[in-house]
C-alpha positions in Angstrom: 160.5 68.9 119.9 162.1 67.3 116.7 165.6 66.5 115.6 166.7 65.8 112.1 168.7 62.5 111.9 169.7 60.6 108.8 167.5 62.8 106.7 164.5 62.2 109.0 162.8 64.2 111.7 163.0 62.2 114.9 160.7 63.1 117.9 162.5 63.8 121.2 159.3 63.3 123.3 160.6 60.0 124.7 163.8 61.5 125.8 162.0 64.6 127.2 159.7 62.3 129.2 162.7 60.6 130.7 164.1 64.0 131.8 160.7 65.0 133.2 160.7 62.0 135.5 164.3 62.2 136.7 164.3 66.0 136.8 162.2 66.0 140.0 164.6 63.8 142.0 167.6 65.0 144.1 170.8 66.1 142.4 172.5 62.9 143.4 170.5 61.2 140.6 171.5 63.6 137.8 173.9 61.0 136.5 171.1 58.6 136.1 169.2 61.1 134.1 172.2 61.4 131.7 172.4 57.6 131.4 168.8 57.3 130.5 169.1 59.9 127.7 172.2 58.2 126.4 170.5 54.8 126.4 167.4 56.1 124.5 169.7 57.8 121.9 171.8 54.7 121.3 168.7 52.4 121.0 167.3 54.7 118.3 170.6 54.6 116.4 170.8 50.8 116.6 167.2 50.5 115.3 167.8 52.9 112.4 171.1 51.2 111.3 169.6 47.7 111.6 166.6 48.5 109.5 168.8 50.1 106.9 171.1 47.1 106.7 168.2 44.7 106.3 166.6 46.8 103.5 169.9 46.8 101.6 170.5 43.0 101.7 170.8 41.8 98.1 169.0 38.6 97.0 169.5 36.5 93.8 167.0 34.1 92.3 169.0 31.0 91.2 168.4 27.8 89.3 170.7 24.8 89.8 170.2 23.0 86.6 171.3 20.0 84.5 172.6 20.8 81.0 170.9 18.5 78.4 172.9 16.9 75.6 172.6 17.5 71.9 169.7 15.1 71.5 167.5 17.0 73.9 168.8 20.3 72.7 167.7 19.6 69.2 164.2 18.5 70.3 163.8 21.6 72.4 165.0 23.9 69.6 162.7 22.3 67.1 159.7 22.6 69.4 160.6 26.2 70.2 160.6 27.1 66.5 157.1 25.7 66.2 155.8 27.5 69.3 157.1 30.8 68.0 155.1 30.3 64.8 152.1 29.9 67.0 153.0 32.8 69.3 155.7 35.1 67.8 155.9 37.1 71.0 157.3 34.1 72.8 161.0 33.8 73.6 163.6 32.0 71.5 165.9 29.5 73.1 169.4 30.9 72.9 172.4 31.6 75.0 170.4 33.7 77.4 167.3 31.4 77.4 169.2 28.2 77.8 167.4 24.8 77.7 167.9 23.1 81.0 166.4 20.7 83.6 165.7 22.7 86.9 166.8 20.7 89.9 166.4 23.5 92.5 165.2 27.1 92.3 165.7 29.3 95.4 166.2 32.8 96.6 169.7 33.1 98.1 171.7 35.9 99.7 173.9 37.4 96.9 176.8 37.8 99.3 176.7 34.0 99.8 176.8 33.0 96.1 180.3 31.7 96.3 179.3 29.4 99.1 176.2 28.3 97.1 178.5 27.4 94.2 180.9 25.4 96.4 178.1 23.5 98.1 176.3 22.7 94.8 179.6 21.7 93.2 180.3 19.2 96.0 177.0 17.5 95.4 177.3 17.4 91.6 180.9 16.1 91.7 179.8 13.3 94.1 176.8 12.2 92.1 178.2 12.9 88.6 174.8 13.0 86.6 176.6 12.9 83.3 176.6 9.1 83.5 172.8 8.8 83.8 170.4 7.9 81.0 167.3 10.0 81.1 164.0 9.5 79.2 161.7 12.2 77.8 158.2 10.9 77.6 155.6 13.7 77.1 154.8 17.4 76.7 153.1 19.6 79.3 152.3 23.2 79.8 151.4 25.7 82.5 148.4 27.7 81.5 148.4 31.5 81.5 145.4 32.2 79.3 145.4 32.8 76.4 148.9 31.3 76.3 150.9 28.7 78.2 154.5 27.9 79.1 155.4 24.5 77.6 158.0 21.9 78.3 159.2 18.3 77.6 158.8 16.2 80.7 161.6 13.9 81.8 160.8 10.7 83.7 161.7 11.1 87.4 164.3 8.6 88.6 165.8 7.7 91.9 169.0 9.4 90.9 167.2 12.7 90.1 165.3 12.6 93.3 168.4 11.9 95.3 170.3 14.7 93.6 167.5 17.2 94.3 167.3 16.2 98.0 171.1 16.7 98.4 171.1 20.0 96.6 168.2 21.3 98.8 170.2 20.3 102.0 173.5 21.8 100.7 172.0 25.2 99.7 169.5 25.6 102.6 171.9 27.6 104.9 172.1 30.4 102.3 168.5 30.7 101.3 165.9 33.4 102.2 162.2 33.0 102.1 161.4 35.2 99.2 162.6 38.0 96.9 161.5 40.8 94.6 161.8 41.3 90.8 165.3 42.8 91.5 166.5 39.3 92.3 166.0 38.2 88.7 167.8 38.9 85.5 165.6 41.3 83.5 165.9 43.4 80.4 162.9 45.5 81.4 163.7 46.7 84.9 161.9 43.8 86.5 158.6 44.5 84.7 158.8 41.2 82.9 159.1 39.2 86.2 155.7 37.5 86.9 154.3 37.6 90.5 153.5 33.9 90.0 157.2 33.2 89.3 158.3 34.9 92.5 155.8 32.7 94.4 157.0 29.6 92.5 160.6 30.1 93.5 159.7 31.0 97.1 157.7 27.7 97.4 159.8 25.5 95.2 160.9 23.1 97.9 157.3 22.7 99.2 155.5 22.5 95.8 158.0 21.4 93.1 160.3 19.0 94.9 160.1 15.5 96.3 156.9 13.7 95.2 155.9 16.8 93.3 159.1 17.0 91.3 158.4 17.4 87.6 161.7 17.4 85.8 161.4 19.0 82.4 163.0 21.1 79.7 161.1 24.3 79.0 160.6 24.8 75.3 158.7 28.1 75.1 155.4 29.9 75.1 152.5 29.1 72.8 148.8 29.7 72.5 146.6 27.4 74.5 144.9 26.3 71.3 148.2 25.2 69.8 149.4 23.6 73.0 146.2 21.6 73.5 146.6 20.2 70.0 150.3 19.4 70.7 149.4 17.5 73.9 146.7 15.5 72.0 149.3 14.1 69.6 151.4 11.0 70.3 154.7 11.8 71.9 157.8 10.0 70.4 159.7 9.3 73.6 163.5 9.4 73.5 166.5 9.0 75.7 169.2 11.5 76.3 171.8 12.4 78.9 173.2 15.4 80.8 176.5 17.0 79.9 176.9 18.8 83.2 175.3 21.3 85.6 175.3 25.0 86.1 173.9 27.7 88.4 171.8 30.3 86.6 170.1 33.5 87.5 166.5 33.1 86.7 164.6 35.4 84.3 161.0 35.8 83.1 159.0 32.6 82.9 161.7 30.8 84.9 164.2 30.9 82.0 167.9 30.4 82.6 169.0 33.9 81.6 172.5 34.3 83.1 175.0 31.6 83.8 176.6 32.4 87.2 178.7 29.3 87.5 179.4 26.1 85.6 179.7 23.2 88.0 182.1 20.3 87.8 180.7 16.8 87.3 184.0 15.3 88.4 185.7 15.5 91.8 
């Protein structure tokens, strides 16, 4: 026998088997038979409601990032223009592809975003990264033949490592293991969100933090032929600073697509 519940046909065989067992005992145990049926029904409802709630939990892919000053911004914009000549299909740096230094990328529960903002703001206000002098010293790119995602690498410092460690600890209570394209900002219904990006965000703490931390400012997409020539040329190192920090929703290629909260660098 079947019963339609929440739009689904649910089998009543488990309940009928319970009745079959208790139905052969004396009438004094009829009450037990009713309790068994009620328990089975309630358990089914709990399981259905629990699975529905879990499936509906919303997740957001975030990037807690330092904002570079005008010096770095100009270098990044100039490089981006050259890369787009090499690969016109690449993205332009603009208000929805903002140059930044990623300190921490994570999947977090959307309902906890306000708590994430507060936790990150406490760390930023304590460390005040706007007083640090940072050094850009080389180019790099992540290959995705026939193109690559390029960036200007920033020299890791004790301050940057400490800030990252503190942000990881502060945000950890609100993180989840992974997410889907729906967690990202997308103009294409999630079709532009790379599987490798989802994996990168999910494993950021294990593979892009601590000793593996590679602070950088992403400058765009170019052909590998162009990028290899770019890396072969001498890099004119320069110093710059941070003007503050923000929390962004990540988009394709790990870009900072949507500013969710500007953090305060002062207590």
